[in-house]
C-alpha positions in Angstrom: -42.9 -68.7 59.7 -44.8 -69.3 62.9 -42.7 -72.4 63.6 -39.5 -70.4 63.1 -40.6 -67.7 65.6 -41.6 -70.3 68.1 -38.4 -72.1 67.7 -36.4 -68.9 68.1 -38.3 -68.0 71.2 -37.7 -71.4 72.7 -33.9 -71.0 72.0 -33.8 -67.6 73.5 -35.6 -68.7 76.7 -33.3 -71.8 77.0 -30.3 -69.7 76.6 -31.5 -67.2 79.2 -32.2 -70.0 81.7 -28.8 -71.5 81.2 -27.0 -68.3 81.5 -28.9 -67.4 84.7 -28.0 -70.8 86.2 -24.4 -70.3 85.3 -24.1 -66.8 86.6 -25.8 -67.9 89.9 -23.4 -70.7 90.2 -20.3 -68.5 89.5 -21.4 -65.9 92.0 -22.0 -68.7 94.6 -18.5 -70.1 94.0 -16.8 -66.6 94.2 -18.7 -65.9 97.5 -17.4 -69.2 99.0 -13.7 -68.4 97.8 -14.0 -64.9 99.1 -15.4 -66.0 102.5 -12.9 -68.9 102.8 -9.7 -67.2 101.6 -10.0 -63.4 102.0 -12.4 -62.9 104.9 -11.8 -66.1 106.8 -15.4 -66.1 107.9 -16.0 -69.7 106.6 -14.3 -72.7 108.3 -13.2 -75.7 106.2 -16.1 -77.8 107.8 -18.7 -75.2 106.8 -17.2 -74.8 103.4 -17.3 -78.6 102.8 -20.9 -78.8 104.0 -22.0 -76.0 101.6 -20.2 -77.6 98.7 -21.7 -81.0 99.3 -25.2 -79.6 99.8 -24.8 -77.6 96.6 -23.8 -80.8 94.7 -26.7 -82.8 96.1 -29.2 -80.1 95.1 -27.9 -79.4 91.6 -29.6 -81.6 89.1 -26.4 -82.1 87.0 -24.0 -82.6 90.0 -26.4 -84.9 91.8 -26.1 -87.5 89.0 -22.3 -87.6 89.3 -22.5 -87.9 93.1 -24.9 -90.7 92.8 -23.0 -92.5 90.1 -19.7 -92.6 92.2 -21.5 -92.9 95.5 -19.7 -89.9 96.8 -20.0 -88.9 100.4 -19.2 -85.8 102.5 -16.0 -87.7 103.6 -15.0 -88.2 100.0 -15.4 -84.4 99.5 -13.1 -83.7 102.5 -10.5 -86.3 101.4 -10.4 -84.8 97.9 -10.4 -81.3 99.2 -7.3 -82.0 101.4 -5.4 -83.6 98.4 -6.1 -80.5 96.2 -5.5 -78.1 99.0 -2.0 -79.5 99.7 -0.8 -79.0 96.1 -3.0 -76.2 94.7 -3.4 -73.8 97.6 -3.3 -70.6 95.4 -5.8 -68.6 93.5 -5.7 -67.5 89.8 -8.2 -64.8 88.9 -11.6 -66.1 90.0 -10.5 -69.7 90.2 -9.3 -71.7 93.2 -8.8 -75.4 92.4 -9.8 -77.0 95.8 -13.2 -75.2 95.6 -13.9 -74.9 91.8 -13.3 -78.6 91.1 -16.5 -79.6 92.9 -18.9 -77.3 91.0 -18.5 -78.4 87.3 -19.8 -81.7 86.0 -16.6 -82.7 84.1 -14.2 -81.7 86.9 -16.4 -83.3 89.6 -16.5 -86.5 87.6 -12.7 -86.5 87.1 -12.0 -86.0 90.8 -14.5 -88.6 91.9 -13.3 -91.1 89.3 -9.7 -90.7 90.4 -10.2 -90.1 94.1 -7.8 -92.8 95.1 -4.8 -91.7 93.1 -1.9 -89.7 94.5 -2.7 -86.1 95.6 0.0 -84.6 93.2 -1.5 -86.4 90.1 -5.0 -85.5 91.0 -4.0 -81.8 91.4 -2.3 -82.0 88.0 -5.4 -83.3 86.4 -7.3 -80.4 87.8 -4.7 -77.8 86.9 -4.8 -79.1 83.3 -8.7 -79.1 83.5 -8.8 -75.5 84.5 -5.8 -74.4 82.3 -3.5 -73.3 85.1 
């Protein structure tokens, strides 16, 4: 019985920590989208700096960045490709920004960073169910 209670407590704490991280990330993404698109208070350079810094600090995204040896310039090149074909917002998603904050989407865009911008955008649109 004590093992069961301990296990349930461990699961509850793990769930709480994961949800807290997810909510913090989503709020950060939405603040970047709002500042870049709606308010215009964030320039493209500042946006890319913040996105790259976040990726380098996040323990999950950092592994992907190191695996593909991604640089700040890679972020800019990929952002430009996505911005050209997917410069629209759907609910709380904006592909040129959201693509850099999730492990699966970041890995996809870094793995296929050299393909045509339209094909890369289509991959991301399928990934986010646009």
